[in-house]
Legacy VTK file of the C-alpha trace (Angstrom):
# vtk DataFile Version 3.0
C-alpha trace
ASCII
DATASET POLYDATA
POINTS 564 float
-23.684 8.660 36.214
-27.123 7.374 35.719
-28.182 8.088 39.361
-27.694 11.036 41.692
-27.826 11.411 45.379
-28.689 14.423 47.327
-25.912 16.851 46.884
-25.149 15.793 43.224
-25.472 18.340 40.599
-25.031 18.310 36.903
-21.583 19.258 35.736
-22.229 20.038 32.136
-19.062 18.158 30.950
-21.304 15.855 28.669
-24.840 16.078 28.076
-25.451 13.204 30.739
-22.807 13.840 33.374
-23.196 14.228 37.042
-20.653 15.476 39.564
-20.318 14.647 43.196
-20.751 17.587 45.461
-17.518 18.981 46.796
-15.455 17.182 44.109
-12.731 19.409 42.494
-12.785 19.344 38.704
-9.181 20.022 38.428
-7.714 16.956 39.601
-4.984 18.389 41.440
-2.285 16.796 43.666
1.448 16.733 44.532
4.115 15.928 41.970
7.807 16.642 41.095
9.265 16.995 37.668
9.795 13.530 35.999
12.974 11.941 34.804
13.118 9.520 31.927
10.074 8.592 29.719
9.989 4.669 29.364
7.608 3.764 26.423
6.129 0.373 25.585
4.138 0.255 22.319
0.949 -1.875 22.545
-0.667 -3.401 19.565
-4.006 -2.263 18.292
-5.930 -5.005 20.256
-4.834 -3.305 23.453
-7.526 -0.786 22.882
-10.039 -2.906 21.287
-10.171 -0.147 18.614
-12.280 -0.466 15.472
-9.941 1.777 13.660
-6.927 -0.578 14.426
-4.594 2.209 15.557
-1.826 1.328 17.956
-2.169 2.458 21.571
1.152 2.747 23.327
1.283 2.724 27.042
3.677 5.499 28.273
5.165 4.531 31.614
6.711 7.416 33.318
9.692 7.181 35.588
8.384 7.251 39.191
9.690 6.767 42.718
10.780 3.649 44.450
10.264 3.112 48.055
11.367 -0.302 49.206
9.969 -2.871 46.715
7.390 -0.892 45.074
7.287 1.641 42.280
4.421 3.996 41.423
4.162 5.801 38.077
1.768 7.654 35.921
0.929 5.900 32.828
-0.680 7.243 29.680
-2.747 5.242 27.157
-2.405 7.861 24.379
0.106 7.934 21.403
0.315 11.802 21.561
1.181 11.992 25.261
4.871 13.198 25.530
4.595 14.773 29.043
5.604 12.919 32.197
5.292 13.419 35.987
6.759 11.289 38.874
4.928 10.981 42.149
6.826 12.364 45.162
7.645 9.493 47.437
7.418 11.550 50.512
3.893 12.911 49.598
2.819 9.307 48.714
4.196 7.830 51.911
2.814 10.149 54.261
-0.414 11.013 52.460
0.398 14.659 52.624
-0.802 15.534 49.140
-0.992 19.286 48.429
-2.664 21.153 45.435
0.179 21.154 43.066
-0.663 20.734 39.342
-0.691 17.085 38.109
-2.232 17.310 34.896
0.200 19.760 32.982
1.861 18.123 29.975
0.063 14.984 30.420
-2.578 13.308 28.252
-6.268 13.932 28.813
-7.952 12.402 31.731
-9.557 9.474 29.729
-5.977 8.215 28.853
-4.366 8.386 32.143
-3.879 5.873 35.030
-1.766 5.222 37.960
0.499 2.177 37.840
1.588 0.602 40.983
4.290 -2.237 40.452
5.951 -4.387 43.031
9.561 -5.338 42.709
9.856 -9.001 43.355
13.883 -8.846 43.342
13.576 -6.610 46.531
12.694 -9.073 49.542
10.546 -11.147 47.271
8.187 -8.379 46.893
7.406 -8.552 50.637
5.114 -5.695 51.821
6.299 -3.678 54.581
4.963 -0.575 56.380
6.548 1.978 53.914
5.315 -0.294 50.937
1.668 -0.058 52.340
2.023 3.673 52.617
3.203 3.991 49.073
0.342 1.827 47.760
-2.152 3.745 49.816
-0.759 6.938 48.607
-1.178 5.648 44.921
-4.731 4.786 45.657
-5.356 8.277 47.019
-3.793 9.850 43.862
-6.127 7.700 41.663
-8.976 8.941 43.536
-8.141 12.581 43.608
-7.202 12.640 39.698
-10.175 10.410 39.008
-8.312 8.031 37.013
-7.889 4.213 37.102
-5.439 2.362 39.214
-3.486 -0.629 37.928
-1.576 -2.810 40.265
1.197 -5.244 39.038
1.673 -7.572 41.974
4.448 -10.175 42.966
4.743 -10.404 46.618
5.452 -12.924 49.162
3.313 -11.424 51.709
3.825 -9.037 54.784
7.453 -8.548 55.619
8.433 -10.671 58.602
11.042 -8.403 59.590
8.785 -5.382 59.885
6.466 -7.374 62.323
3.193 -5.946 63.066
4.146 -2.821 61.362
4.018 -4.679 58.028
0.653 -5.823 58.786
-0.539 -2.246 59.353
1.075 -1.272 56.109
-1.041 -3.913 54.317
-4.021 -2.681 55.993
-3.355 0.860 54.925
-3.244 -0.391 51.354
-6.488 -2.417 51.593
-8.266 0.540 53.092
-7.182 2.766 50.253
-7.956 0.339 47.561
-11.508 -0.330 49.035
-12.126 3.366 48.865
-11.585 3.252 45.109
-14.036 0.519 44.208
-17.091 2.040 42.582
-15.240 5.473 41.908
-12.592 4.510 39.528
-11.533 1.000 37.759
-9.164 -1.100 39.716
-7.243 -3.814 37.966
-4.796 -6.224 39.398
-2.077 -8.031 37.356
-0.610 -10.892 39.251
2.797 -12.038 37.878
4.331 -14.354 40.232
3.583 -15.330 43.954
0.867 -13.174 45.555
0.229 -14.923 48.994
-0.886 -14.557 52.478
-2.831 -11.224 53.457
-1.575 -9.204 50.621
-3.441 -11.711 48.237
-6.645 -10.260 49.455
-5.923 -7.033 47.565
-6.434 -9.210 44.465
-10.011 -9.976 45.596
-10.798 -6.484 46.132
-9.817 -5.373 42.535
-12.702 -5.037 39.784
-10.581 -6.930 37.276
-7.850 -9.814 38.106
-5.486 -10.735 35.288
-3.063 -13.709 35.988
0.030 -14.655 34.061
0.982 -18.216 33.659
3.708 -17.932 36.182
1.401 -16.412 38.940
-0.150 -18.221 41.884
-2.207 -16.855 44.605
-3.395 -18.200 47.969
-4.074 -17.309 51.757
-2.429 -20.565 53.170
0.371 -22.271 51.284
1.103 -25.934 50.650
2.878 -26.533 53.861
0.078 -25.369 55.999
-2.457 -27.148 53.864
-0.424 -30.364 54.401
-0.023 -29.729 58.092
-3.615 -29.190 58.785
-5.220 -31.466 56.481
-2.613 -34.121 55.602
-3.093 -33.535 51.885
-0.071 -32.757 49.834
-0.616 -30.236 47.088
1.687 -28.248 44.835
1.493 -24.441 44.222
-0.176 -24.547 40.865
-2.859 -26.944 42.101
-3.444 -24.935 45.273
-3.527 -21.504 43.674
-2.378 -21.352 39.983
-4.335 -19.459 37.326
-6.337 -22.288 36.007
-7.615 -22.853 39.583
-8.634 -19.449 40.004
-10.092 -19.300 36.421
-12.254 -22.390 36.766
-12.814 -22.958 40.451
-12.553 -19.767 42.507
-13.551 -17.105 40.040
-10.773 -14.945 41.351
-9.055 -14.866 37.861
-11.147 -12.570 35.499
-8.648 -13.625 32.471
-5.442 -15.503 32.098
-2.422 -14.441 29.937
1.019 -15.718 29.092
3.145 -12.857 30.228
3.160 -9.462 32.022
3.393 -7.792 28.715
0.324 -9.538 27.587
-1.362 -8.577 30.747
-0.775 -4.941 30.244
-2.069 -5.256 26.686
-5.330 -6.938 28.191
-5.525 -4.186 30.950
-5.512 -1.430 28.273
-8.216 -3.249 26.336
-10.273 -3.563 29.363
-10.012 -0.031 30.116
-11.101 1.021 26.568
-14.587 -0.094 27.601
-14.769 1.748 31.044
-14.867 5.442 31.804
-11.873 6.747 33.881
-14.437 7.291 36.873
-18.019 7.063 37.898
-18.831 10.717 36.878
-18.165 10.267 33.283
-19.671 7.960 30.519
-17.927 5.049 28.691
-15.881 6.083 25.603
-17.837 5.375 22.307
-16.021 4.128 19.323
-17.081 3.920 15.721
-19.696 1.417 15.155
-18.982 -1.850 13.334
-21.647 -4.192 11.833
-21.839 -7.587 13.541
-20.466 -10.819 12.083
-22.416 -11.857 8.998
-21.357 -15.339 8.168
-23.632 -18.407 7.352
-24.368 -20.568 10.195
-24.730 -24.288 10.358
-28.091 -25.108 11.510
-28.413 -26.635 14.839
-30.101 -29.881 13.393
-33.571 -29.267 14.708
-36.276 -28.260 12.358
-37.183 -24.667 12.021
-40.357 -24.185 14.279
-43.428 -22.434 12.637
-43.022 -19.646 14.823
-39.950 -18.658 13.038
-41.542 -18.607 9.584
-40.913 -15.168 8.124
-44.541 -14.500 7.273
-45.519 -15.497 10.709
-42.823 -13.294 12.278
-43.803 -10.295 10.275
-47.446 -10.569 11.263
-46.682 -11.223 14.861
-44.433 -8.256 15.647
-45.293 -4.595 15.393
-41.554 -3.991 14.635
-41.624 -6.076 11.379
-40.959 -2.885 9.352
-37.336 -2.882 10.967
-34.529 -3.605 8.408
-32.284 -6.633 9.171
-29.608 -5.828 11.795
-26.839 -6.644 9.327
-26.910 -10.359 9.344
-28.194 -12.682 6.636
-32.007 -13.352 6.708
-33.053 -15.772 9.345
-29.513 -16.421 10.428
-30.229 -15.250 14.071
-33.332 -17.514 14.198
-31.239 -20.550 12.926
-28.993 -20.396 15.762
-31.410 -21.225 18.555
-32.912 -24.952 18.151
-36.560 -25.670 17.953
-36.489 -28.017 20.707
-36.423 -26.173 24.182
-34.074 -28.873 25.753
-31.623 -28.652 22.741
-28.427 -26.789 23.353
-26.777 -24.010 21.333
-23.831 -21.502 21.961
-25.339 -18.138 23.109
-22.064 -16.450 22.064
-23.119 -17.015 18.507
-26.240 -14.789 19.151
-24.125 -12.231 20.713
-21.794 -12.133 17.714
-24.600 -11.501 15.387
-26.166 -8.701 17.582
-23.018 -6.955 18.900
-20.423 -5.143 16.983
-17.850 -7.252 15.261
-14.744 -8.021 17.318
-15.997 -6.090 20.225
-16.853 -8.813 22.710
-14.517 -9.257 25.606
-15.619 -12.316 27.897
-14.780 -12.002 31.514
-14.534 -14.997 33.685
-15.184 -17.430 30.762
-14.068 -20.693 32.380
-15.775 -19.922 35.777
-19.605 -20.928 35.926
-19.667 -21.344 32.118
-23.492 -21.673 32.280
-23.549 -17.883 32.336
-21.663 -15.445 30.114
-20.467 -12.155 31.086
-18.770 -9.883 28.578
-17.725 -6.279 27.760
-18.991 -5.331 24.198
-20.041 -2.549 22.042
-23.311 -1.935 20.375
-23.161 0.560 17.655
-20.054 1.802 19.052
-21.588 2.150 22.607
-19.770 0.160 25.326
-22.204 -2.129 27.115
-22.071 -4.984 29.623
-23.859 -8.391 28.349
-25.181 -11.193 30.775
-26.477 -14.129 28.957
-27.593 -17.767 29.951
-25.527 -20.410 28.281
-27.475 -23.357 27.304
-24.649 -25.491 26.163
-23.262 -25.639 29.802
-25.841 -27.112 32.467
-28.734 -26.017 30.203
-28.071 -22.303 31.303
-29.436 -23.098 34.875
-28.284 -20.879 37.672
-26.431 -22.195 40.736
-24.149 -20.329 43.445
-21.168 -19.694 41.218
-23.394 -18.348 38.214
-25.161 -16.093 40.615
-22.097 -14.792 42.014
-20.333 -14.367 38.761
-23.412 -12.449 37.255
-24.008 -10.198 40.367
-20.389 -9.108 40.430
-20.466 -8.197 36.907
-23.742 -6.313 37.091
-22.310 -4.263 39.960
-19.173 -3.393 37.931
-21.471 -2.363 34.944
-23.537 -0.249 37.303
-20.513 1.450 38.896
-18.896 2.080 35.506
-22.139 3.596 33.819
-22.163 0.611 31.261
-25.677 -0.204 30.182
-26.603 -3.774 30.670
-28.170 -6.220 27.989
-29.382 -9.529 29.354
-29.980 -12.358 27.333
-32.379 -14.839 28.879
-32.671 -18.657 28.266
-32.644 -20.480 31.456
-34.962 -23.385 32.778
-34.479 -22.365 36.512
-32.215 -22.688 39.291
-30.099 -26.000 39.399
-31.510 -28.198 42.232
-29.512 -29.879 44.684
-29.044 -30.678 48.529
-25.517 -29.467 48.564
-26.449 -26.233 46.758
-29.173 -25.634 49.163
-26.936 -26.143 52.246
-24.231 -23.999 50.744
-26.610 -21.027 50.486
-28.258 -21.071 47.079
-31.073 -18.798 48.532
-28.700 -16.225 49.800
-26.439 -16.387 46.831
-29.341 -16.331 44.321
-30.541 -13.253 46.044
-27.157 -11.499 45.294
-28.163 -11.528 41.561
-31.683 -10.155 42.264
-30.239 -7.501 44.547
-27.524 -6.413 42.119
-30.025 -6.002 39.291
-32.541 -4.110 41.617
-30.008 -1.466 42.613
-28.560 -1.014 39.189
-29.362 2.224 37.929
-27.791 2.062 34.480
-30.066 1.590 31.338
-31.094 -2.171 31.623
-32.732 -4.171 28.595
-33.516 -7.755 28.623
-34.276 -10.012 25.648
-35.821 -13.335 26.264
-34.672 -15.778 23.663
-36.295 -18.944 24.629
-36.865 -20.464 28.258
-37.654 -17.871 31.224
-38.979 -20.152 33.993
-39.745 -19.530 37.650
-37.400 -17.730 40.046
-34.620 -17.675 37.319
-36.805 -15.594 35.061
-37.256 -13.066 37.905
-33.606 -12.644 38.772
-32.419 -12.410 35.024
-33.359 -8.676 35.149
-37.110 -9.164 34.761
-39.763 -6.390 34.581
-40.447 -6.953 38.161
-36.807 -6.114 39.121
-37.086 -2.672 37.069
-35.513 -3.354 33.702
-36.184 -0.450 31.553
-37.047 -2.516 28.271
-37.962 -6.060 27.705
-38.263 -7.890 24.609
-38.929 -11.464 23.556
-38.589 -13.350 20.363
-41.850 -15.223 19.282
-40.513 -18.492 20.485
-39.813 -17.193 24.064
-41.565 -19.535 26.865
-42.215 -17.337 29.876
-43.899 -19.286 32.563
-43.685 -20.469 36.148
-42.237 -23.824 34.930
-42.056 -26.020 31.708
-44.786 -28.276 30.519
-43.441 -31.589 32.006
-43.052 -29.957 35.452
-46.536 -28.510 35.376
-48.005 -31.830 34.365
-46.632 -33.514 37.223
-48.555 -30.913 39.443
-51.632 -30.201 37.357
-52.289 -33.639 35.757
-51.710 -36.176 38.680
-55.077 -37.431 38.453
-55.275 -37.553 34.699
-55.053 -40.819 32.784
-51.677 -41.591 31.255
-53.151 -41.433 27.748
-54.185 -37.772 28.174
-50.677 -36.527 29.411
-49.485 -35.713 25.891
-52.396 -33.646 25.074
-52.512 -31.970 28.479
-48.682 -31.104 28.042
-49.441 -29.717 24.596
-52.417 -27.747 25.895
-50.238 -26.135 28.549
-47.567 -25.378 26.242
-49.886 -23.504 23.687
-51.626 -21.641 26.511
-48.770 -20.510 28.818
-45.354 -21.168 27.031
-45.586 -18.194 24.939
-44.375 -14.527 25.301
-47.954 -13.273 24.593
-49.509 -13.589 28.128
-46.269 -11.622 29.232
-46.823 -9.043 26.722
-50.566 -8.523 27.352
-49.671 -7.772 30.975
-46.825 -5.377 30.204
-44.304 -7.626 31.485
-42.675 -7.797 27.951
-42.609 -4.561 26.022
-42.557 -6.007 22.527
-42.358 -9.348 20.800
-39.619 -8.649 18.149
-38.344 -10.838 15.149
-34.842 -12.463 15.629
-33.510 -10.704 12.493
-34.726 -7.214 13.983
-32.754 -7.695 17.163
-29.769 -5.516 16.647
-31.744 -2.579 15.358
-34.390 -2.990 18.172
-31.823 -3.096 21.011
-29.712 -0.065 19.435
-32.922 2.005 19.202
-33.638 0.933 22.776
-30.189 1.881 24.025
-30.461 5.246 22.235
-33.789 5.952 23.819
-32.491 5.311 27.452
-29.267 7.566 27.069
-30.997 10.334 29.138
-32.073 7.796 31.856
-31.626 9.225 35.504
-32.526 7.922 38.812
-32.470 9.669 42.253
-31.252 7.454 45.041
-32.301 7.790 48.617
-29.317 8.881 50.902
-27.908 6.059 53.099
-24.406 4.939 54.179
-24.626 1.668 51.867
-26.886 -1.225 51.442
-26.767 -4.336 53.628
-27.588 -6.734 50.846
-26.429 -10.514 50.651
-22.812 -11.001 50.136
LINES 1 565
564 0 1 2 3 4 5 6 7 8 9 10 11 12 13 14 15 16 17 18 19 20 21 22 23 24 25 26 27 28 29 30 31 32 33 34 35 36 37 38 39 40 41 42 43 44 45 46 47 48 49 50 51 52 53 54 55 56 57 58 59 60 61 62 63 64 65 66 67 68 69 70 71 72 73 74 75 76 77 78 79 80 81 82 83 84 85 86 87 88 89 90 91 92 93 94 95 96 97 98 99 100 101 102 103 104 105 106 107 108 109 110 111 112 113 114 115 116 117 118 119 120 121 122 123 124 125 126 127 128 129 130 131 132 133 134 135 136 137 138 139 140 141 142 143 144 145 146 147 148 149 150 151 152 153 154 155 156 157 158 159 160 161 162 163 164 165 166 167 168 169 170 171 172 173 174 175 176 177 178 179 180 181 182 183 184 185 186 187 188 189 190 191 192 193 194 195 196 197 198 199 200 201 202 203 204 205 206 207 208 209 210 211 212 213 214 215 216 217 218 219 220 221 222 223 224 225 226 227 228 229 230 231 232 233 234 235 236 237 238 239 240 241 242 243 244 245 246 247 248 249 250 251 252 253 254 255 256 257 258 259 260 261 262 263 264 265 266 267 268 269 270 271 272 273 274 275 276 277 278 279 280 281 282 283 284 285 286 287 288 289 290 291 292 293 294 295 296 297 298 299 300 301 302 303 304 305 306 307 308 309 310 311 312 313 314 315 316 317 318 319 320 321 322 323 324 325 326 327 328 329 330 331 332 333 334 335 336 337 338 339 340 341 342 343 344 345 346 347 348 349 350 351 352 353 354 355 356 357 358 359 360 361 362 363 364 365 366 367 368 369 370 371 372 373 374 375 376 377 378 379 380 381 382 383 384 385 386 387 388 389 390 391 392 393 394 395 396 397 398 399 400 401 402 403 404 405 406 407 408 409 410 411 412 413 414 415 416 417 418 419 420 421 422 423 424 425 426 427 428 429 430 431 432 433 434 435 436 437 438 439 440 441 442 443 444 445 446 447 448 449 450 451 452 453 454 455 456 457 458 459 460 461 462 463 464 465 466 467 468 469 470 471 472 473 474 475 476 477 478 479 480 481 482 483 484 485 486 487 488 489 490 491 492 493 494 495 496 497 498 499 500 501 502 503 504 505 506 507 508 509 510 511 512 513 514 515 516 517 518 519 520 521 522 523 524 525 526 527 528 529 530 531 532 533 534 535 536 537 538 539 540 541 542 543 544 545 546 547 548 549 550 551 552 553 554 555 556 557 558 559 560 561 562 563
């Protein structure tokens, strides 16, 4: 959307749409007339709608082949038409040019829903099941609409032998072809084990119910090879995958809640990579009095100093009470605070949907809206490990940045980090390689990218958090931002080794006054503007509007070979 390779041309569908060369706009494929229409009303929260209207999920009668059912679903209250997917065409891959869209809702409200039936062979995946899932993925790709898979499978069907493994391979290949083209969501409801469990790892979003568990090697095999006894929930339950592995994006109580959550996620995303995310009516951010952090408010946050320091002082407040944003961040650079409070006072009220909240909590990744426009937010979380970056945090943020880039979501990065977390084990496990994943993801992203430095931005962590050097479009900083190679204490250990101990405090203060400010970076163009905290929402909104026409031309290549 925000990038075009050779062979892409403007489609004219929207003021900013780009279509791939040779891609049919009609979205045709093979279907047969449907049978019954099954409806499941979803609450307003499913769509994340500011208007509060209910968004039902219309599940249309499909076709069952062995233990799997593939249907068309509609996220639209006015959609009454239905079509079932032809089992023969899906299983063989022989899709013709029959009309699919007649009588159905607009493209933006449709999806392909593939569901396993755990009552049939415990959901075991055979050759025909694999062909059916591959056909469903192909339909989603042809129609340019999302794929949602509800999985509960005991693995490859033993009775099918190697053919079952081939079926799983067909499904995996087809699912892989969708990533970056249309959203892929997997809802795990029950056992998802062995090879087919890898399909969950290939999805953009993974939602696990409380009854789900997912693993490659089961408890018996773990006990046989390691001698350690372990139960299903401890090995592969939703809490394990939410906190430790990062597989689980969000955990819900039931399948019904999972479908609601999937619908809400899709409300932020476009149906495919050639369209823009759907906007909503803007809502002002939360405007509530905040309890001060306990530290004294620094002089740099005095209203008179802020108005004279920033050329944007004429901006009206962003909908919050005066100085409420400034009061969130403590004066002491070592003091903790919850960065989500900053997000709540900048972004539209009720629009923040945090992804992988329990995994690597020192960095926050969330879908949200700013003035009704869907955005992705990456933010350091000082209340957890001081906001430092480690392997898990780098992986989490990099995966989210790539999702936003593929989904045409502008990225807003809130920076407050002292650097990478030191440690022998981290270095041995590949901190360099995994840290490079985040730098690589930001460098490749072609969507609008806006960075805001709230407080600390030190060393290599400053670079990988979407710095100007990595190509962000606009970078702003609060007057209290500290942008430097390292903090004052670390610098003193290097620069003040030979200085008398009595001079250490004065040297540290001199270093802080000279280097730990946003002004040096602003003078060199690494920061585009130093803004007041109270004007943050307005400045970011204006920046987002100015970047709506951003386009980048990419060099033709098969794919990148970046760190994985």
